[in-house]
C-alpha positions as CSV (number, residue, x, y, z in Angstrom):
1,M,20.9,2.0,-8.5
2,A,21.2,5.5,-7.1
3,R,24.4,6.2,-5.3
4,P,24.1,7.0,-1.5
5,G,23.4,10.6,-0.9
6,A,22.9,11.4,-4.6
7,S,19.1,11.2,-4.8
8,L,16.5,13.3,-3.1
9,V,13.5,12.4,-1.0
10,L,10.4,14.5,-1.7
11,N,7.1,14.6,0.1
12,A,3.8,14.6,-1.9
13,D,3.4,18.4,-1.6
14,E,7.0,19.1,-2.9
15,T,6.5,16.6,-5.7
16,Q,3.2,18.4,-6.8
17,A,4.8,21.9,-6.6
18,L,7.8,20.9,-8.6
19,G,5.7,19.1,-11.2
20,A,3.5,22.1,-11.7
21,L,6.6,24.3,-12.0
22,A,8.3,21.9,-14.5
23,E,5.2,21.6,-16.7
24,G,3.5,25.0,-16.2
25,P,3.5,27.1,-19.5
26,A,4.1,30.3,-17.5
27,S,7.1,28.9,-15.5
28,P,10.3,30.8,-16.2
29,P,12.6,28.5,-18.2
30,P,15.5,28.4,-15.6
31,L,13.1,27.5,-12.8
32,A,11.3,24.9,-14.9
33,R,14.6,23.3,-15.7
34,A,15.6,23.3,-12.1
35,A,12.3,21.6,-11.2
36,R,13.0,18.9,-13.8
37,I,16.5,18.3,-12.3
38,L,15.0,17.9,-8.8
39,L,12.3,15.5,-10.0
40,L,14.8,13.4,-11.9
41,L,17.0,13.3,-8.8
42,A,14.0,12.1,-6.8
43,E,13.6,9.3,-9.3
44,G,17.1,8.1,-8.5
45,R,18.7,9.2,-11.8
46,S,22.4,9.9,-11.7
47,G,23.7,13.5,-12.0
48,V,25.6,12.8,-15.2
49,A,22.5,11.2,-16.9
50,I,20.4,14.2,-15.9
51,A,23.0,16.6,-17.2
52,R,23.0,14.8,-20.5
53,A,19.2,14.6,-20.7
54,L,18.7,18.3,-19.9
55,A,21.8,19.7,-21.6
56,V,23.3,21.2,-18.4
57,S,26.6,20.6,-16.7
58,P,27.0,18.0,-13.8
59,Q,28.0,20.9,-11.6
60,T,24.6,22.5,-12.2
61,V,22.8,19.3,-11.1
62,C,24.9,19.1,-8.0
63,A,24.3,22.7,-7.2
64,W,20.5,22.4,-7.4
65,R,20.7,19.2,-5.3
66,M,22.6,21.1,-2.6
67,R,20.4,24.2,-2.7
68,F,17.2,22.1,-2.4
69,R,18.6,20.1,0.5
70,Q,19.4,23.3,2.4
71,R,16.3,25.4,1.6
72,R,13.7,23.0,0.1
73,L,11.1,24.8,-2.0
74,A,12.5,28.2,-0.9
75,A,15.5,27.5,-3.1
76,L,13.2,28.1,-6.1
77,E,11.5,31.0,-4.4
78,L,8.3,29.0,-3.9
79,P,6.3,29.0,-0.7
80,A,6.9,25.9,1.3
81,A,3.8,23.8,1.6
82,A,2.7,22.7,5.1
83,P,2.8,19.0,4.8
84,S,0.4,16.8,6.6
85,P,1.9,14.7,9.5
86,A,1.6,11.6,7.4
87,A,3.5,13.2,4.5
88,Q,6.6,14.2,6.4
89,P,9.6,13.5,4.2
90,A,12.5,11.5,5.4
91,Q,15.2,13.8,6.5
92,D,18.0,14.3,3.9
93,P,21.5,13.8,5.3
94,A,23.3,17.0,6.2
95,P,25.7,18.2,3.4
96,Q,29.1,16.6,3.8
97,P,32.4,18.1,2.7
98,V,33.6,16.7,-0.6
99,T,36.7,14.8,0.1
100,L,38.8,12.2,-1.6
101,Q,37.6,9.7,1.1
102,R,34.0,10.4,0.3
103,I,34.6,9.9,-3.5
104,A,36.4,6.7,-2.7
105,A,33.5,5.4,-0.6
106,L,31.0,6.1,-3.5
107,V,33.1,4.3,-6.0
108,G,34.3,1.5,-3.7
109,V,38.1,2.0,-4.0
110,H,40.8,3.2,-1.7
111,K,41.4,7.0,-1.3
112,S,44.9,6.7,-2.8
113,T,43.4,5.4,-6.0
114,V,41.1,8.5,-6.2
115,H,44.1,10.8,-5.5
116,R,46.1,9.1,-8.3
117,V,43.4,9.5,-10.9
118,L,42.3,13.0,-10.0
119,Q,45.8,14.5,-9.4
120,H,48.1,12.5,-11.7
121,G,46.0,10.4,-14.0
122,G,45.2,12.7,-16.8
123,D,46.0,10.0,-19.4
124,D,44.1,7.2,-17.6
125,D,41.0,6.4,-19.6
126,S,40.1,3.1,-17.9
127,P,36.5,2.4,-16.8
128,L,37.5,2.8,-13.2
129,A,39.1,6.2,-13.8
130,Q,36.0,7.3,-15.6
131,R,33.8,6.2,-12.7
132,I,36.0,8.2,-10.3
133,R,35.8,11.3,-12.4
134,I,32.1,11.1,-12.8
135,A,31.6,10.6,-9.0
136,A,33.9,13.7,-8.4
137,Y,31.8,15.8,-10.8
138,E,28.5,14.8,-9.3
139,L,29.7,15.6,-5.8
140,G,31.1,18.9,-6.9
141,Y,34.7,18.2,-6.0
142,R,37.0,21.1,-6.7
143,P,40.7,20.4,-6.1
144,G,41.6,24.1,-6.3
145,A,39.1,24.9,-3.5
146,A,40.4,22.1,-1.4
147,Y,44.0,23.4,-1.8
148,A,42.9,26.9,-0.9
149,V,41.3,25.6,2.3
150,R,44.4,23.7,3.2
151,Q,46.6,26.7,2.5
152,G,44.3,28.9,4.6
153,V,44.6,26.5,7.6
154,R,48.4,26.5,7.3
155,R,48.6,30.3,7.2
156,R,46.2,30.8,10.0
157,F,48.5,28.9,12.4
158,R,51.9,30.0,11.0
159,P,53.3,32.8,13.0
160,G,54.8,35.9,11.3
161,D,53.3,34.8,8.0
162,A,52.0,38.2,6.6
163,R,54.8,38.6,4.1
164,R,54.6,35.3,2.1
165,Q,54.4,36.6,-1.5
166,V,57.1,37.3,-4.1
167,L,56.3,39.7,-6.9
168,C,58.1,39.2,-10.3
169,F,58.2,41.7,-13.1
170,L,59.0,39.7,-16.3
171,P,59.1,40.9,-20.0
172,A,56.1,40.0,-22.1
173,C,58.3,37.7,-24.2
174,S,59.3,35.6,-21.2
175,F,57.5,32.5,-22.3
176,R,58.8,32.6,-25.8
177,S,62.5,33.4,-25.0
178,P,64.7,30.6,-23.8
179,Y,66.8,33.2,-21.9
180,H,63.9,34.5,-19.8
181,L,62.2,31.1,-19.6
182,R,65.3,29.6,-17.9
183,L,65.5,32.5,-15.4
184,W,61.8,32.0,-14.7
185,T,62.2,28.2,-14.3
186,G,64.9,28.8,-11.7
187,I,62.7,31.1,-9.7
188,T,59.7,28.7,-9.7
189,D,61.9,25.7,-8.9
190,V,62.7,27.3,-5.5
191,L,59.3,28.9,-4.7
192,A,57.3,25.8,-5.7
193,D,57.5,24.0,-2.3
194,S,58.5,27.0,-0.2
195,G,55.1,28.1,1.1
196,Y,55.5,31.5,-0.7
197,D,52.9,32.7,-3.3
198,L,54.2,34.1,-6.6
199,L,52.7,37.3,-8.1
200,L,53.5,37.6,-11.8
201,R,53.3,40.8,-13.8
202,L,54.4,40.9,-17.4
203,A,56.1,44.3,-17.8
204,G,56.3,46.3,-21.0
205,G,55.9,50.0,-20.3
206,L,55.6,52.1,-17.2
207,I,51.9,51.2,-16.6
208,D,52.9,47.5,-16.4
209,R,55.2,48.2,-13.5
210,Q,52.5,49.6,-11.2
211,L,52.6,47.9,-7.8
212,P,49.7,45.5,-6.9
213,A,47.6,46.2,-3.8
214,A,49.4,43.4,-2.0
215,V,52.5,45.6,-1.7
216,A,50.6,48.3,0.1
217,R,49.1,45.7,2.4
218,G,52.6,44.6,3.4
219,E,52.1,41.0,2.0
220,V,55.0,41.0,-0.4
221,A,58.4,40.0,0.9
222,A,60.4,40.9,-2.2
223,V,60.2,42.1,-5.8
224,I,62.3,40.4,-8.5
225,T,62.9,42.0,-11.8
226,S,65.2,41.5,-14.8
227,D,64.8,45.1,-15.8
228,T,67.7,47.3,-16.9
229,P,69.3,49.6,-14.3
230,S,67.1,52.5,-15.5
231,W,63.9,50.6,-15.1
232,L,65.1,49.1,-11.9
233,G,65.5,52.6,-10.6
234,V,61.8,53.3,-11.6
235,V,60.6,50.4,-9.5
236,Q,62.8,51.5,-6.6
237,G,61.2,54.9,-6.7
238,M,57.7,53.3,-6.6
239,L,58.6,51.2,-3.6
240,A,60.1,54.2,-1.8
241,G,56.6,55.5,-1.3
242,Q,55.7,52.5,0.9
243,P,56.1,52.6,4.7
244,A,59.5,51.2,5.7
245,E,57.9,48.3,7.7
246,R,55.9,47.2,4.6
247,R,58.5,47.9,1.9
248,P,59.7,44.7,0.2
249,A,63.2,44.0,-0.9
250,L,64.0,44.9,-4.5
251,I,66.1,42.3,-6.3
252,G,67.7,43.1,-9.6
253,L,68.3,39.9,-11.7
254,L,71.4,40.6,-13.7
255,S,71.2,44.3,-12.9
256,A,72.4,46.3,-9.9
257,I,71.8,49.8,-8.6
258,P,72.6,51.3,-5.2
259,G,70.1,50.5,-2.4
260,A,68.8,47.3,-4.1
261,W,69.7,43.7,-3.7
262,S,71.0,41.9,-6.8
263,V,71.9,38.5,-8.2
264,H,74.6,39.3,-10.7
265,L,77.6,38.2,-12.8
266,D,81.0,39.7,-13.2
267,F,80.4,41.2,-16.6
268,H,83.5,43.3,-16.5
269,G,85.7,40.2,-15.9
270,L,83.8,38.2,-18.6
271,G,84.4,41.1,-21.0
272,R,88.2,41.0,-20.3
273,Q,88.2,37.2,-20.7
274,V,86.5,37.2,-24.1
275,M,88.6,40.1,-25.4
276,G,91.8,38.4,-24.2
277,H,90.8,35.2,-26.2
278,L,90.4,37.2,-29.4
279,L,93.5,39.3,-28.9
280,D,95.5,36.1,-28.3
281,L,94.3,34.9,-31.7
282,G,95.7,38.0,-33.3
283,H,92.4,40.0,-33.8
284,H,93.2,43.7,-33.5
285,R,90.2,45.1,-35.4
286,L,86.9,44.2,-33.7
287,I,83.2,45.2,-33.8
288,A,80.5,44.7,-31.2
289,I,76.9,45.4,-30.5
290,E,76.5,46.8,-27.0
291,E,73.8,45.6,-24.7
292,R,75.5,45.6,-21.3
293,P,77.9,48.6,-20.6
294,E,79.8,46.6,-18.0
295,L,80.7,44.0,-20.7
296,T,81.9,46.7,-23.1
297,A,83.9,48.2,-20.3
298,G,85.6,44.9,-19.8
299,F,86.5,44.7,-23.5
300,R,88.1,48.1,-23.4
301,A,89.9,47.4,-20.1
302,E,91.6,44.4,-21.7
303,L,92.7,46.5,-24.7
304,A,94.1,49.1,-22.3
305,A,95.9,46.5,-20.2
306,R,97.7,45.3,-23.4
307,G,98.6,48.8,-24.5
308,L,96.3,48.7,-27.5
309,D,94.4,51.6,-29.1
310,P,90.8,51.7,-27.7
311,G,89.7,52.5,-31.3
312,A,90.5,48.9,-32.2
313,L,87.0,48.1,-31.0
314,Q,84.0,49.8,-32.6
315,V,80.8,49.5,-30.7
316,C,77.2,50.6,-31.3
317,H,73.7,49.7,-30.2
318,M,71.3,47.7,-32.3
319,V,69.6,50.2,-34.7
320,P,66.0,50.8,-33.8
321,D,64.8,50.8,-37.5
322,P,61.5,48.9,-38.2
323,G,61.8,45.6,-39.8
324,T,62.8,42.0,-39.0
325,A,65.7,41.1,-36.7
326,E,67.7,40.1,-39.8
327,E,67.2,43.5,-41.4
328,R,68.0,45.4,-38.2
329,L,71.2,43.4,-37.7
330,A,72.2,43.9,-41.3
331,S,71.8,47.7,-40.8
332,T,73.8,47.6,-37.6
333,L,76.6,45.5,-39.0
334,A,76.8,47.8,-42.1
335,R,77.4,50.7,-39.8
336,L,80.0,48.9,-37.7
337,Q,81.9,47.6,-40.8
338,A,81.9,51.1,-42.3
339,A,83.6,52.4,-39.1
340,Q,86.0,49.4,-38.9
341,P,86.4,48.1,-42.4
342,Q,89.2,45.7,-41.5
343,A,87.3,44.0,-38.6
344,T,88.1,40.3,-38.2
345,A,86.0,39.5,-35.1
346,F,82.4,40.3,-34.0
347,L,81.1,40.2,-30.4
348,A,77.4,39.6,-30.3
349,P,75.2,40.7,-27.4
350,N,73.5,37.3,-27.3
351,D,73.4,33.9,-29.0
352,P,70.4,34.6,-31.3
353,I,72.2,37.6,-32.8
354,A,75.4,35.6,-33.1
355,L,73.6,33.0,-35.2
356,L,72.1,35.6,-37.5
357,A,75.6,37.2,-37.8
358,V,77.1,33.9,-38.9
359,R,74.5,33.7,-41.7
360,H,75.0,37.4,-42.6
361,F,78.8,37.2,-42.9
362,T,78.6,34.0,-44.9
363,A,76.2,35.7,-47.3
364,Q,78.8,38.5,-47.6
365,G,81.5,36.0,-48.5
366,L,83.2,36.3,-45.1
367,A,83.6,32.7,-44.0
368,V,83.3,32.0,-40.3
369,P,85.8,31.7,-38.6
370,T,88.6,31.9,-41.3
371,A,87.6,35.5,-42.3
372,M,85.4,36.6,-39.4
373,S,85.3,35.2,-35.9
374,V,82.0,35.4,-34.0
375,V,81.4,35.2,-30.2
376,G,77.9,34.8,-28.7
377,F,76.8,35.6,-25.2
378,D,74.3,33.7,-23.0
379,G,74.5,30.1,-24.0
380,T,70.8,29.7,-24.9
381,H,71.2,28.7,-28.6
382,A,73.5,26.3,-30.6
383,L,75.0,26.4,-34.0
384,P,74.9,22.6,-34.9
385,G,77.7,21.1,-36.9
386,A,77.7,18.0,-39.1
387,D,77.8,15.8,-36.1
388,G,75.2,17.8,-34.2
389,A,77.7,19.4,-31.8
390,N,77.4,23.1,-31.0
391,L,80.0,25.1,-32.9
392,L,79.3,28.5,-31.4
393,T,81.9,30.1,-29.2
394,S,79.9,31.8,-26.4
395,V,79.7,32.7,-22.7
396,A,77.3,30.2,-21.0
397,L,75.3,32.0,-18.3
398,P,74.0,30.0,-15.4
399,L,70.4,31.2,-16.0
400,E,68.5,28.6,-13.9
401,E,71.0,29.1,-11.0
402,L,70.6,32.9,-11.2
403,G,66.8,32.5,-10.9
404,Q,67.2,30.1,-8.0
405,A,69.6,32.5,-6.2
406,A,67.1,35.3,-6.7
407,A,64.2,33.3,-5.2
408,R,66.3,32.3,-2.2
409,L,67.3,35.9,-1.7
410,A,63.7,36.9,-1.9
411,M,62.8,34.6,0.9
412,D,65.6,35.8,3.2
413,P,66.9,39.1,2.0
414,G,68.2,40.4,5.3
415,P,68.0,44.0,6.5
416,V,70.9,45.4,4.3
417,P,71.0,45.2,0.5
418,R,73.6,42.8,-0.7
419,Q,74.9,41.3,-4.0
420,V,75.1,37.6,-4.9
421,L,77.7,37.0,-7.6
422,L,77.6,33.7,-9.7
423,P,80.3,32.5,-12.1
424,A,79.8,32.1,-15.9
425,T,81.7,29.9,-18.3
426,F,83.4,31.0,-21.5
427,R,83.2,28.1,-24.0
428,V,85.6,28.3,-26.9
429,R,84.3,26.4,-29.9
430,A,84.6,26.6,-33.7
431,T,83.4,30.1,-34.6
432,T,86.6,31.7,-33.4
433,A,90.0,31.1,-35.0
434,R,93.3,32.9,-35.6
435,A,92.9,36.2,-37.4
436,P,93.5,36.0,-41.2
437,G,97.0,36.9,-42.4
């Protein structure tokens, strides 16, 4: 039996015109297929059955049903025949909005059951769930369109709602890197139910940091970026070209420059804390790979506070040579060990480099931690021991909390740039020990 509202009622002239179009050898294939769809609908066939028989999608069947109801034969660009008074068709019902209630009425269930299946029942393969999905397809239900309509209604009646978007510049590696993924998770956790839209741009070079048109239209409340201070300054220069009343707040995530908001850590204090731990263990010859100048400044400040030679710490950047991460690290460590041959401790810029360094030193015959202590930085990776516990001494950064704080700042930055400082935790584990000898 045909479902209510799914079939079509044709008069004799429409049936004859569609039949000629469907079977005519000179009919264009798309119009001939449309005519067959309409004739099968008039027979009471279901949209899914017609889609299978004619190798089209259920949405195509639904679209032709709606077009024909609105325009009759003119939908196929055919002249409408003047029917005789006796052949007047029964009037098709006016198109109704596709709602969960309408789907529920067709299937004979409550609206909440339809909502559960369509919104949260992706693994439900029961016959009832299949009937609900088929009915939704045939009616042309589009949850994304329904959401857009609801959002449009909310925005239309929400005062002062022009700036309800947040733009994020993220590195292209963000969805492969636990470090950036945790920052990103913190941002989305806050913005998910806030009523703000999120504009995402994966940033590599300068061209990736161009501002979208929404900024010029004054729709963006804030820009969040985890760029270095130099790139942060580039974005700040781009925003400076916008009128003051449309200029969004620029928020540096773990970076700070004058004139911009920031969510930051006390890297200088962390550097002093880490260096103090190694000096207390008797390490007076150290090597480090620099990634954050503030952290290195903290290392040196602790050396100076204890009256030690700043040359006790040898620092360099990761070499830019081509090759794998292991090869680049080996080249960097060779350079550092040549400058500080008696080094007994290594400060890594992040946990992945620290794990590679443990492997490298072990291959060199420098056991960790008895011959070489290793400290990581970020808390994103573990060095599992025999019992599965993490052995890596590292600074654990509150990455999700940093992202959340940046999102909250984006929604309410205030008129004057300000800095939000969060604490980090230095976790001493088994990759640091007293210096040998």
